[in-house]
C-alpha positions in Angstrom: 84.7 131.8 113.8 87.8 133.9 115.3 91.2 131.9 114.5 93.8 131.8 117.2 96.7 133.9 117.1 98.9 130.9 116.8 97.8 131.2 113.1 99.2 135.0 112.9 102.1 133.5 110.5 99.1 132.4 108.0 98.7 135.4 105.1 95.2 136.9 105.3 93.7 135.0 102.6 94.7 131.3 104.1 93.1 132.3 107.7 90.0 133.3 105.5 89.9 130.1 103.9 90.7 128.2 107.0 87.9 130.1 108.6 85.4 129.0 105.8 86.8 125.6 106.0 86.1 125.2 109.7 82.4 126.5 109.0 81.6 124.5 106.4 82.5 121.3 108.9 80.4 122.7 111.7 77.5 123.5 109.2 77.2 119.8 107.8 77.7 118.4 111.1 75.0 120.7 112.7 72.7 120.2 109.8 72.9 116.3 109.7 72.0 116.5 113.8 68.8 118.3 112.8 67.3 115.4 111.0 67.6 113.1 113.8 65.0 111.8 115.7 66.3 110.1 119.0 68.2 112.2 121.9 71.3 109.9 121.4 71.4 110.8 117.7 71.5 114.5 118.8 73.9 114.4 121.4 76.8 114.8 118.8 79.5 117.6 119.3 82.5 118.7 117.6 85.1 118.9 120.6 88.2 119.8 118.6 89.4 120.9 115.4 93.2 120.9 114.8 95.0 122.4 111.7 98.2 120.1 111.5 100.8 119.5 108.6 102.5 122.1 106.4 100.4 125.0 107.3 100.4 124.3 111.0 104.4 124.2 110.7 104.5 127.0 108.0 106.4 125.2 105.3 103.4 124.9 103.2 104.0 124.3 99.0 102.4 126.4 96.1 104.3 125.5 93.1 102.3 126.6 90.5 104.9 125.5 87.7 104.3 121.6 88.7 100.8 122.2 90.1 101.6 120.6 93.3 99.7 122.6 96.4 99.9 121.4 100.1 96.4 120.9 101.2 94.7 122.1 104.5 95.1 119.1 107.0 92.7 118.9 109.7 91.6 116.6 112.7 88.2 116.6 113.5 87.6 115.1 117.1 84.2 114.5 118.2 82.4 112.8 121.3 81.0 109.4 120.0 82.0 107.0 118.0 78.9 107.3 115.8 79.6 110.5 114.8 83.1 109.4 113.6 84.3 108.4 110.2 81.4 107.2 108.7 78.9 109.6 109.7 76.7 111.1 107.0 77.7 114.9 107.5 81.8 114.4 106.6 80.9 113.0 103.0 78.6 116.2 102.6 81.3 118.6 104.1 84.2 116.7 101.5 81.5 117.4 98.5 81.4 120.7 99.4 85.3 121.1 99.8 85.3 119.9 96.2 82.9 122.1 94.9 84.5 125.3 96.4 88.0 124.4 95.1 86.9 123.5 91.6 83.4 125.0 90.8 82.8 128.3 92.9 86.4 128.9 93.3 85.9 130.0 97.3 88.8 127.7 98.2 91.9 127.8 96.4 93.7 125.5 98.6 92.5 121.7 98.6 91.1 120.7 102.4 91.3 117.4 103.7 90.1 116.0 107.0 90.2 113.2 109.2 87.5 112.7 112.1 88.2 110.4 115.3 86.7 110.5 118.7 87.9 112.1 121.7 88.6 108.7 123.3 90.0 107.2 120.5 92.8 110.3 119.8 93.9 110.0 123.9 94.3 106.2 123.3 96.4 106.9 120.4 98.9 109.5 122.3 98.9 106.9 125.4 100.2 104.2 122.9 102.9 106.6 121.5 101.3 106.5 117.5 103.8 108.9 115.8 100.9 110.2 113.8 98.7 111.2 116.4 102.0 112.3 118.6 103.1 114.7 116.0 99.7 116.4 115.6 99.8 117.0 119.6 103.3 118.6 119.3 102.7 120.7 116.0 99.4 121.1 115.6 97.6 124.5 116.0 93.9 124.2 118.0 91.4 126.1 115.9 88.3 125.2 118.0 87.9 123.3 121.5 84.9 122.6 123.7 86.4 123.2 127.5 87.3 120.4 129.5 88.9 118.0 126.8 92.6 117.8 127.4 94.5 115.7 125.1 96.3 113.1 126.9 100.2 113.4 127.0 102.2 111.4 124.7 104.0 108.3 125.7 107.3 107.0 123.7 106.8 103.9 121.8 110.1 101.8 121.8 112.1 102.0 118.6 112.0 98.0 118.4 108.0 98.1 118.8 107.6 100.5 116.5 109.5 98.6 113.6 107.8 95.2 114.5 104.6 96.8 113.6 105.4 98.4 110.5 107.0 95.1 109.5 103.9 93.6 110.0 101.7 96.2 108.2 104.7 95.9 105.2 103.9 92.2 105.2 100.2 92.7 105.0 99.7 95.4 102.7 102.6 95.7 100.0 102.1 92.0 98.4 98.1 93.1 98.3 99.0 96.4 96.6 101.4 94.4 94.0 98.9 91.6 93.5 96.2 94.2 92.3 98.4 95.9 90.2 98.9 92.6 88.9 95.3 91.6 88.1 95.1 94.8 86.4 97.1 94.1 83.7 95.6 90.8 83.5 92.1 92.7 83.2 93.8 94.9 80.6 95.3 92.2 78.2 91.6 90.5 78.6 90.1 93.5 77.3 87.9 94.4 80.4 88.7 98.3 81.2 86.3 98.9 84.2 88.0 96.0 86.4 91.4 97.2 85.2 90.6 100.5 86.8 89.0 99.3 89.9 91.9 97.2 90.6 94.4 100.2 89.9 92.8 102.0 92.2 93.1 99.1 95.0 96.7 99.2 94.1 97.0 102.6 94.8 94.9 102.1 97.8 96.7 99.5 99.2 100.0 100.9 98.8 99.5 104.2 100.1 97.9 102.3 103.3 101.0 100.3 103.4 103.2 103.8 103.4 101.2 105.2 105.7 101.4 102.7 108.1 105.0 101.7 108.1 106.1 105.1 108.5 103.2 106.6 110.9 101.6 103.5 112.4 98.3 105.1 111.0 96.5 105.2 107.9 93.0 106.9 107.3 89.8 104.5 106.9 89.1 106.0 103.6 88.9 104.6 99.9 89.7 107.9 98.6 93.0 108.3 96.9 93.0 112.2 97.1 92.8 111.7 101.1 95.5 109.0 101.1 97.6 110.5 98.5 97.6 114.0 100.8 98.6 111.9 103.7 101.2 110.4 102.5 102.6 113.0 100.3 102.5 115.0 103.7 105.0 112.6 105.5 106.9 111.4 102.2 107.5 113.8 99.8 109.4 111.6 97.6 105.6 110.5 96.6 104.9 113.6 95.0 106.4 113.0 92.0 104.8 109.8 91.3 101.6 111.6 89.8 102.2 115.0 87.7 100.2 117.8 88.4 101.2 119.7 85.1 98.7 118.6 82.3 95.1 118.3 82.3 95.4 114.8 81.2 97.4 113.9 84.3 94.6 115.6 86.4 92.0 114.1 84.4 93.6 110.2 85.0 93.8 110.6 88.5 90.5 111.9 89.0 89.2 109.0 86.8 91.3 106.6 88.9 89.9 108.2 92.2 86.3 107.5 91.1 86.8 103.8 90.0 86.3 102.9 93.8 82.7 103.2 93.0 82.0 104.2 89.3 83.9 101.3 87.4 81.9 99.0 89.5 78.4 100.5 89.5 78.0 103.1 87.1 76.9 102.6 83.4 78.2 106.3 82.8 82.0 105.2 84.1 84.4 105.5 80.6 88.4 105.2 80.8 90.5 104.9 78.0 93.0 102.8 76.9 95.4 105.7 76.9 94.7 106.7 80.3 94.9 103.2 81.3 98.2 102.7 80.0 99.5 105.7 81.8 97.9 104.9 85.1 99.5 101.3 84.9 102.9 103.3 84.5 102.3 105.9 87.4 101.1 102.6 89.9 104.1 100.8 89.1 106.4 103.9 90.0 104.1 104.1 93.1 104.9 100.6 94.1 108.7 101.4 93.4 108.6 104.2 95.7 106.8 102.8 98.2 109.0 100.0 98.5 112.1 102.4 98.9 110.6 104.6 101.4 109.6 101.6 103.4 112.8 99.8 102.8 114.7 102.8 104.5 112.1 103.0 107.5 112.5 99.1 108.4 115.8 98.2 107.4 117.6 97.2 110.8 120.4 99.2 112.0 123.7 97.7 111.1 122.2 96.1 107.8 122.7 98.9 105.5 121.7 97.9 102.3 119.5 94.4 103.2 116.1 96.2 102.5 116.4 96.5 98.7 113.2 96.4 96.4 114.9 93.3 95.1 115.0 91.7 98.6 111.4 92.9 99.2 110.3 91.3 96.2 112.2 88.1 96.7 110.7 87.8 100.4 107.2 88.6 99.3 107.4 85.6 96.7 108.5 83.3 99.4 105.5 84.1 101.4 103.1 83.8 98.5 104.4 80.6 97.8 104.3 79.3 101.5 100.9 80.7 101.6 99.9 78.7 98.5 101.5 75.5 100.3 99.1 76.1 103.6 96.5 76.5 100.9 96.7 73.0 99.5 96.8 71.3 102.9 93.9 73.2 104.0 92.0 72.0 100.9 93.3 68.6 101.6 92.2 68.8 105.2 88.5 69.8 104.0 88.5 66.9 101.7 89.2 64.2 104.5 87.0 66.0 107.1 86.9 63.4 110.0 87.7 60.5 108.0 91.2 60.0 108.7 91.8 61.9 112.3 95.7 60.6 112.0 96.3 62.1 108.7 94.1 65.1 109.7 96.7 65.9 112.9 99.7 65.2 110.7 98.7 67.8 108.0 97.5 70.3 110.7 101.1 70.2 112.4 102.6 70.7 108.6 100.4 73.7 107.9 101.6 75.4 111.4 105.3 74.5 110.2 104.6 76.1 106.9 103.4 79.2 109.2 106.1 79.2 111.3 108.7 79.5 107.8 106.3 82.1 106.2 106.2 84.4 109.6 110.2 84.0 109.6 110.9 85.7 106.1 112.3 88.8 105.9 113.6 91.2 103.3 116.9 91.5 105.6 117.7 87.8 104.6 117.1 87.4 100.9 119.2 84.1 101.0 116.8 82.4 102.8 113.7 84.0 101.1 115.1 82.5 98.0 116.1 79.3 99.2 112.4 78.8 100.7 110.9 79.9 97.2 113.5 77.3 95.2 112.4 74.4 97.6 108.8 74.9 97.8 107.9 77.1 94.3 108.3 73.4 92.5 106.7 71.7 94.8 103.2 73.9 94.4 103.1 73.2 91.0 103.4 70.0 90.9 100.3 68.2 93.3 102.1 64.8 93.0 105.2 66.1 94.0 103.8 68.2 96.8 102.1 65.5 98.8 105.2 62.8 98.0 107.8 65.5 99.6 105.7 67.0 101.8 
C-alpha cells in the first residue's frame, strides 16, 4: 500500500510503520471474511482508512524521559454494521499491534483504531459531532474506495452541544465516583480482585465522561489503553495522571487494564496491595482532573468559577439523595400494587416531582443543590420521617 503525499511530513520510519499498520488491518479483515460461509457475511469492505490526531496534524510527541508517546490514531470506515466495532477481526488486529509493539518490535509507536460504518460517520457529520468534524477537517485519508464521499459537516449550536455534554456528565461522572468508592470498600473488605475490577470501571467511566463532554463521542470499548489514548489526545492535562517512567507504573496500569476480564474470570489474575494502593491514588487524580476539565467545558458564559470540583460534588450528592428518595417511593408502590389506587396516584405524582427536582440540579447553582441535600438527606436516612414529611 502506497501512502498519500499528504503524509510527506512524516519521517520515513513513521510512514513505513503506518503502512504496516494499514496492512495488518486489511489482512485481519480479509482473513475473517474467508472463514464466512454466507454471501452476506462475505460482503464486508473497508471503504476508508483515515489517520487523525497528532500524526495527521504533525504535532506528535515522543518524550523518552517521561515515557509518553503519541499513538497512531486511525478511523476505519466499513460498509455494514456487522463489520463495525464488534467484528472479530478487530480484536485480532489489536492483539497483533500489541505483539509488534512489545514483542517483535516491528512497531515503535502504539496503534489505536476505531471502526464505524460509512452511514454512521456521515450521520455524525450531519449532526455536527465535534469528534467526527475534526477528523473530516484535519484527518488524512490513507486509503479510500471510490464513490464514498464524506458528508459536509453541519454546525452544532453551542447551546445544544453544552446541553448534551451536561447530560453526559450527569450520567457518567457519578458512576465513576461510585465505582471508586466501591473499589475502596472492596480493599477494606480484603477482596482485591473486586477492587481491581471496580477501579477499572471507575477509570473507564471517567474516560467516557470526559470524552463525551468534550467531543460528544466515546468509543464503545472497555480497553483503558484505547480510552486513555483518545482522552489524552483531546485533553493533554490527562497525560500526567499515569506516569510512564517506571516499570512499576507501566505494570500497574497494564494490570488495571486487564482487570475487566482477568479480575472476574481468570484464576491467574493477581494484584498486590502496593499496586492497588497506587492505582487508587491515580484513579482519584483521574477523577479530580476529569472534573476540572469538564467544569471548564460546561461552565456557562458569565458564570466564571461556578463549575468547581466542590460544586460538582455538591450537585452529585443532591442528585444521589433524590434518586434514593424516588427509589423509596418506587418500593412502596410495588408493595401496595393495586390495593390502594388513590395512594398510588399520589405517590406517582410525588415521584415525578422529585424527578423534576433532580433534573433541575446543576453545579452552577451549588446553594440550591446543598439546600436540597440538607432537606432530603435526613429524610432518606429515617424511614418514618420520610413518609411523615413526604
